[in-house]
N, C-alpha and C positions, 0 to 999 in steps of 0.2 A: 504494500500500500504506500508506495513511495510518494505519491502526490500529497499525502497528508502532512508531509514534513516541510512543506513550503510555508513561508511566513504569513501568507494571507489568512490562514486559519488561527494564528496565534491569538488574535484579539478575541475571537469567540471562545477559545479554550481558557484564556485568562478570565473572561467574564464568568464562565461556569465555575471556575475555581473561587470566585469571590462570593458565591452563594453559600449561605451558612446552614440552611436546613431545607427540609422537604417542601415547606410552604413557599420559600423563596424560589426554589427550583420550579415548582408548579407555576408560579406567576411568570417567571422568565420564559419557560417553554411554551406556556399558553400564548404569550405575545409573539414569540419567535417562530413557532411551528404551527402548522395546521393540525387539526385533529387527526387527519389521515396520516401525516408524517409521524406523529406521536404513537399512533396505533401500530404503524409499521416498525418503528424502533422497538416498541414494547414487545411486539410479536417476535422480532429477531432475537431479543434477549431471552425470551421464553424458549424459543427453538434451541438456542445455544445451551441453556440449562438442561434441556431434555437430551440433547446429543451427548453432552458431557456425562449424563446419567445413563448412557448407553441405550437409549431408546432408538429403534430403527426409524427410517424415513416414514414408513407407513403409519407408525404410532405417533410420530411427531406431527404429521399432517393431520391426523384425526384429532389430536388434542389441541392443536393451535389453529388449524385452518390454513396454515401456510402452504404455499405451492412448493412443489419439489424443487423448483428453481431457487426459491428463497432458502429452503433447507440446504440445498447444495452450496449456495453461496456462503451461508453461515458456517457450514462444515469446512469449507475451504479456508475461511478465516480462522477457525479453531485450529486447523492443522498447519497452515502456512502463513497466518497473519502475524500481527504485531503483539499478540497476547492480550489484547484489550478485554476480550470477553472473559478470559481467565482471571484477570485482575478483579473484575466485578464479581464473578461467580465465586471465586475463592474467598472474597471478603464476606459474601453472603453466608458462606458455610461456617464462618468463625463466630 
C-alpha cells in the first residue's frame, strides 16, 4: 500500500490522532464520511476479524454480507498489507 505513505494523507491521520474518545470520533467521521463509507469501513473491519478467527469466505459472506471481492481484498491486506488490521484487532483482544 505504498500510496498511503505520501504526505497528502498526513493531515487526516494527524486529525484522527487528536480525537480523544468515541464521541469525538463519531462526530468527526459523521462530518467527514458518508454513511455508506462508514458502513463499508465497518464491514471490512468485521471481515478482517472473522478471517483472523479462521472463518472461511462463505461464512464471512453470510455473517457480514460482504462480497467475495471485499473479503478477498481484506484477506490480501491481512496477508501482505501494512499490518493495520492486526494493530486494531490485537488491541481489541487485550
